[in-house]
N, C-alpha and C positions, 0 to 999 in steps of 0.2 A: 835877968829870966828869957830864954827866947826859946819862940815855939817853929818848929819848920812844917810845916804841910808837907805829908809825901802824897804825893794823886798816882794814882794811875790813870792812861787815857783811855780816850772814851775804847766803847767799842769797835773792832777794825770791818776791815772781809774777811780776813784772816780769822778772828774770833768767832764766827758764828756757824753751827753746825759744827762737825767735827773737831775745827780747831785745826789750823795750819801755824806750822810754827813761820810768824814773821817776820826771827829778826832784826836783822839790817835792811830787809828789802822795805819798798817802798808798800801803807793800805791806807788806802784812804778812809776815815770814818765813815757807818751807815748814818743811816736817818737815829735809828739808837744812839749811835755814840756822840752823835752831836748833841742830841737830846744833853744825853751825862757829861757835856762840857757844858750848854748852858744851867744844868742844874747846878755844877761844880761852880760856877760862876756865880748865882745867884746863892749860891751858899759860905762861897768865903768873901762876894765884894764888904761885904759890914766890915771886915777883918782891917785892920793897918797896915800892909804888904808896902815889905818897904822895897822887895822885888821877887822877878816871879823871872824862875829857870827853867830851859826847857830844852831836850835835846838835841842833835843836832836833825832828828826826824822829824818827817813832815805829819808823821800822828800824832805825837806830843807840843806841836805847837799849834794844831788845827785846833790841840784841847786848849790850849790856855787861852786862845784868842779871845772868845770871848770874856773870862775874866780879865785877860792885859785892856782891853775896851773899857768894861767896866770902868777897870780903876786907873787908867792914863797911863798904865803898864811898856816898857815893850821889854819885851822876854829876851833872857840875854842866855845866849845861845850856851849848850856846856857840853863836845860833841864827847864827853867821858861818860856822860850817861844814856849815852846810845844801849840799847838793849842787848844782849847776848849776839854775837854772828853764828847763826847755823852751817855755814857756810855749804855744801852740797844740798843739804837737808832745807835751805827756805825754799817756803812755802808749799813742801810737805806738809801729810799730816804724819803721824805717832807709827798706825800704822803702816803709811808707806814707806818711810824711811828704813821700819825695821826688814819690814821686805826686801826696802835695795840692800840693805848694808848688816844682814841678820848680825853677822857677829863682833861689829866694830858698833854698833847699838847698843847690844850686849854692856860691853863694854863702860861704853857711856852712862848707860845704868846702872853699872855697878860702879862706878865712879868715876864720874863727873868731875869732881874738883880739878883732876890731874889727865880726863882725857876731852878732848873737843872733838866734834862733827867736823867730817872729813873739810875741812877746810877752815875751820871753825873755831871758836874762841874755846877753851878751858874756865869753869867756873869758876878757878882763881887768876885767871887774867884779869877775868870782870873785877874779881874783889878786891885788884890788885888798882885798877884805875877807877872802879867807883867809890869808896873809902875815904881815900885824900882828897878826890871831886866834892862827896857829904864835909867831909872837915873843914876843908877853905872857905864853902859858904857858910856853915855855923860861923866861922873866924871870921869870917866878914862882915855880919848879920850881929854881932854882938846885942844882946836881949830885947833883940826886935821878932817881926813877924814874916820869912817869907816861903814861899810856896815853891816847892820843886813838881814839874810835872814829867815822871819817868814811866817805867814799864815793867813787866810781869815779875821777871826775873831780876831784873836790876834793883828794885823794890823786895825781893821774899831774899836776895841776896846781902843785902845793904839790912836790912833786920834781923839775918842770925849775925851780923860781924857784928850791932850795936846789943846785941844782945849775948856776944864772947859763945856762940855757936858755928862751928862751921860751916861754908862755905855751903855740902854738900844734903843741910837737913833743910834747907831752903823750899824743899815741896809740903816743908809743917804750916808755910803760912800758904794761904789763897789771896792773891790778887786780881778780885773781879772790878774788867771794865768802869773806870769811875768812880775806883774804891777813895777813899781819902785814911792818911797813913798820920794822929797827929805827932810827932816827936820833938819833949821839954827839952831843951839845952839849956846845962845849970855849970856854974864853975866845975864842980867837979863830977859832975855826974849828967850820963843823957839817959831820960826817961820817955821808955814809952807808951802812950798816954792811948789813942789807941789801933789795934789796924784790921784793916777790912772794914770801914765803916760806911756802908751804901744806903743807909738811912735817909738819904737827902735824893735819891734815889726813888725811893717809894712813888708810886702811883695817886697821885693828889688821891681821896676821899671825895 
């Protein structure tokens, strides 16, 4: 039996306040995000992780850095784990994107699986790259524990796929900054043991 710790990166400058589509643009961790990365490291450091995977985006690598240092691991970069590309809406809030392209935004909201933001990516395209990457990681580390530092939409879509749900159901799952999802990989099945666990982020009493 293998165990994959699917993590979301820590809070960034784009995920505070009203929240902005971050996608593939550069966004730094906030001080809160750095604290969340440290909490993830404290939580996972006691586990015998065989590997640590990150996307090609800086916020994923920054979140993984404390854990990598604690375990003496070199993060492995997997670009297929990059966040959804929001194209022309990168850096905008939902309200700003809706005001800029109201008709396009309405179509995207109605059918994100086959409609992409202008110059961006559909959920179906995201699913087509994320699931093979996950399966390859699981096959590479049979019976071992590994961690993946992913992204909000990436993690939501992957959870849908693992539960045989269409990617368009991705909004049914929350993924808070610094959250943990535990995925048990067995020979005949994959079991979601926990979703959006944030208990490790609770302030000390």
